[in-house]
Steps between C-alpha positions, in 0.01 A plus 500: 500500500262311726235306306142617489307191607149641499404269212587131532728366225337234282773238551434516875124545468404205723748575778332567836527867592750451788741306277464747215571791732805315636636450149434858392652652813851466354403551133650793314394661173769589245482688169742436212571708192549330164839328493543502879617180672293346775772261615830362370604145420686350798350730766361333816126445453308571817221687322262410216283736302142531379488695174207741533554707186729489197726232348823347633734251338744256659848496338776249572862593428693202367870419545549584130384856563159460338162599642212252482142608569350230720153642555280804458262596782183706483246632749409252774812281463726406791874546447774327698272297727689169474838641601347724767350189662819293464748773587700449179641798304301649214592290192451792261459877477155662487461802271195721453390514135281801575396708799400240758388464859570203724414394852797356691408216740716311748578136413523398865161652575353316201622168646327583827173592329507184282551280804183643655285499187520187281298640202767766445773234510309295241461806275874568518584136418268508197655825380852359536399179322365704208824698476707182517295353215553819297877482567510138382311599186751774426791257542331258260435779250860620509638149452255353249315767302590710196577867571190618310283266704651625827453866404139441394433320827649790698275748318191285553588462869536877533168548320330292770677691776508864387308500170233761430249380234422757230178549304654354182594173673866587549665492845721782626770387745478753781865483604826654383660224295818561301652256253785449746243404767355238266846368419578459871168333569555244225869427527585633156670796333374849425561436129281189501217683677522790253483263202207310652295811584574656161380185323185485710429867433524434123254213544262726692520295821606787726608860517823569688603848610810601693384349829139407423337210321146440378397152394292550185426128453520342847363164380768471231772568758340243732520247213871573461547467877331158492686403181171451314429561129396864465 
């Protein structure tokens, strides 16, 4: 479906009209049902995506047959930009966690636009630097931190990204999040996640449903994430 470009997208807000129209000329809108795959690991990456509605996660399939959740994207995030610019294959599979809508944009066209508009190139570099920093942090967490600390940090990170503050001070995580998802995100087992969440529920730190979590005491979880005395 051809994109509706009547309203300029925020990420490209300062692009001159001719360049914006050039970029949007080849853009295509795509809707995904929950569980649908946007692209597969190993596919050629000529296109990147702007997530306009919904939630999408990036899953990497390992040689041991395990799935590892690398990232979770929400509205306004760009997906697959690095590989679309470099021409490398997608390093992971993108799966919709709920009904979602994306805008597909051509990597080659993005290069052209960036070469004509330096502020956009700078914005992309800053975004990539932030993601690289986040990736380095995750590697450090997986190699050096206790499982409980890693899980708490993941929940706090999600609270900043998709959290909905409630009147009682709790934070509802507005994303489908199973215990298996948390295990994949933190490089641990389903059994360990179940024990951790059960213990935290007994302590009144959170409330965990089948695929939904509410942080009842966000500050206490942040203390665990930072390895501070509670």
